[in-house]
N, C-alpha and C positions, 0 to 999 in steps of 0.2 A: 351926204358925205362927199367932199370934193375929191378929185382925182388923186392929188397928192396924199390925202389921208388914207384913201383906198390902198395906195401903193405902200404906205407905211404899214398898214394893217396887214397886208398880204405879204410883208417881208421884203419888199422891193425898195425900201428907202435907200439902201446903199448904192442903188443904181444912179441916184442923183449925185451931182457934184458935192463932195464932202467940203469943198471950201465955202459952200453956202451960195455959190453962183447958180441961180436958176435959170440963166440963159440956155437956150437950146445948144446942145452939143452935136456934133456931126459924126456919122460912121461913114467910112469910105469903103465901097465895095471894090472887089477886084477889076470889075469892069469900069470902075471910075465914078459910078452913080453915088450920090451923097444922100444920106437920110438923117433927119433929126433924131437925137437920142430920145426926145419925147415920144417919137413913134414907137421906139423899141419898148419904152417904159409902158406905153398904152397897150401894146401888143402882149407883153408879159402879164399885166394886170388882167386883161381880157381872158387870156388862156387860164389864169388862176381862178377867176370867177366862174368860168364854165366848168372847170374840174370840181370846184366847190359845190355847184349845183348839181352836177351829175352824182356827186357823193350823197348829198342831202336830200335830193327830191324823193328817192325811194323811201327815206324815213319818214318824210312828210306825209307821203301817200299812205304808208303803213299806219302812221298815227291816226290819220283820218279814218281809216277803216276801222281800226281798233276802237276809236272814240265812238264810232256809229254802230257798233256791234250791240245786239240785244244782251241785257244783263240776265244771267241765270240766277234764279232765286233758290237759295239753299234754305234748309229748315231754320237756321239761325237768323235768316232775314225775315222770318214771319212772326207776327204776334197773333196767337191763337186766342179766340174768344170762345170757341166751342168745339168739343170733340177732340180728336187726336190725330197729328200728322207725323208720319215717321220718314226717315230718310235712309236709303239703302247705301250700301258701300260704294256703289257706282255713282251716287249723287241724285237718284231718283227719289221723288216724294211718293209716299202712299197713304191712302185713307182706306178705311174698312167700314165706315159708316157707324151709326145711321146718320149723323149730322156733323159736319165740320164746317167751321167759319174761321177765316184768317185774313190779315192784310199784311203787306210789307211794312217793315218798321220804318222806312224812309222812302223819300222820293214821291213825286206826283207825275207819274208817267202817262203820256197821252196814248200809248199803244202797248198792247199785251198780247202774248201768244201762249196758249195752253196746249201743250203736246201731251196727249193722254191715251191711255188704253183701258176700256172698261173690262173688269175681270169678272163681273157678275153682280147679283144683288147681295146686299149686306146681310149678315146673319140676323140682325134686329131690324125692325121697321118702325119709323117714326113719322107719323102723318104731319102734314102742315097745319097751320092753325084753322084752315078751311076745312080740315078733315080729309082732304084728298092726299093720297099716297103718290108722290112724285119721286122718280128716280132720275137724278141729274147730277151734272157737274158744270161748272162755268166760272165766268170771271166777274169780279166786283171791279167796277170802274169808278174813279173819282170818289172813293169811298171815305166821305167826311166822317161818318159814323154808321152805326147799324140802321139809323132811320132815314139817312139822306145819302144816296148813292145810285149808281146805274148797274143793272145786272144784264149780262149776256150769258144765258143759260142753255146748255145742250141737254134737253130733256129726252130720256130714253123711254120712259114709261110715264103715263099710260099711252100717250101719243108721242112719237119721236118727232121733235121740232126744235128749232132755235127760238128762244123766248127772249126779247129784248124789252126792258121796262126800267123806268126811273121810280125810285122809291123816294118820296119827297114828303117830309114832315117838318116844316120849319119850327125851329125853337126846340126841337125834341132830339135827344141824343142817345137814349137807352132803349133797348127792346121793350122793356117793361112799359115805357112811355108811349111807344108807337105801335108795338106788335106788328100785325100785318096790314096796317093801314097805310094809305098814301101812294099805293102802286098806280102808275100811269103807263100803260103798255103802249110802247112805240112800234112794236112789230112781232109777228109770229110767222115763222117760215117753216112749212111743212117739209120734212127731209125725204119722205118716200117718193115724191114725184121727182126729186133730184137724184134719186138712186144712190142715196148716202145713208149709211146706218153705223152706229157704234156697237150694235148688238153682236156683231161677228167677232168682236173682241180684237180688232185690228187697230192700229195706232192712228189717230187722227189729230189734226191741228186745228184749234179754234182760235181765230184771231179777231181782236176788236180794237177800235180806235175811236177817240173823241177829239176832234180838233177844233180849234177857234181861230178865225181869220177876220179881223176888223169887226169883232163883236158878233160874228155869225158862227153858229156851231154846226158841226156835221158829224154824223156816226157812220161806221162801217163795220160789217161783219164779214169774215172770210172762213171758209172751211177748206183746208188742204191747199190754201193759196187762191182759191176761187171765190170771188165775191159773191155773196148770196143776198146781202142787204145793204143798202146805204139810204140815208135820209138826212135832211136838215133837222136839227133839234131846236125847238123854241128856246131862245136864250132865257126866258122867263122860268123855264123849268130846270136849267142846269147851270147858269152862269154863277150862282152863288153856292154850288155844291162842287166841292174839289177835295181831293185826298188821294191816298195811295191806291195801287192796284191790289186786289186780293182774290181770294178763292173761295168757293162754296161748293159743297157737295151734299147730297141727300140719298140716303138709302142704296148706296152702291159701293162697290169696291173698286178703287182706281189706282193706277200708277201713273205718274205724270212729271212734267217739268213745266215751270212757269218762267216765261221771259218777258222782260219789260224793255221799252225803248221810247224815244221821242221822235215824232215827225218833224218836218221842217216848220210847221205851223206852230202857233203858241198852244200851250196846254193849260193856259190860265183857268 
C-alpha cells in the first residue's frame, strides 16, 4: 500500500491539496525554518500507525494465547462405546466402573492431558480378556477405532505403573474382530521408584503426545508436568493409525477432566 493510500485510509487525505496539486507545500516555523507538507503528512501517518499497533497488538497476543489453549472436553464432546460417563455441575467428568471407553467426537489432536483423582475401586470388577484384574485410567491417542490406536494408561493395580502400547490390527475395526490382539508394548514405567502414586487419592495430571516431523514419529508421557518417558516410534507402527483422543478406565472410580491440544509439529 503506497503512502498516499495509507494517508487516505487513516483519514489524512484532506491534508493534501484539495486542488489536486501534489507538489510539496511548505510550512514556515516562527524561527524561519521551512518544512515540506509531505513531512507533516508522513509524521501524522506514522503516529496514527503506531497508535493503531498499540491498540491491536494486545488483541493479537490475546488471540494467539486463546488459540493455543487446551480444549476442555465436556460429556457432549465424547462418543461412548462402553460403560457410563457422567458430568458434574462444575464440569468434571466421572466414571464408577467397571469399564468405560469413549473418544472425542471431533479433532485429531497430537497432545492430551488427563487431570484426574482416583476415588477407589469400583463396586463391580471386570477382568481383562487375559483374566487379569487391572485397575487403571488413561488416554487413547490417535484412536482410529477400537482395534487400532495407542494407549497411555496409569495402572494402579496390581502394580502401579504407566503402560504405553500400540494396538495394531490392520483391516479390523470392531472389538469382536480384534479383541485383545495386536498389542505392541512401547514402554512400562514403574511409579514407585519415582515416588508417585494415585492411591492417596490426590489429583494428578497424565500428559501424552504423539508428534510427527518429516516422517519421524515421537511419543512423550508426563506426570504432573514431569517427563517420565519419551521415545521415537517406528513409523511402520503408527503412520497409518490416526484418530481422536479418548479415555479408558477399568475397575475404578475416577473424577477427571480431559484436555486436548496440538503441538507445533504435525499430528498427521
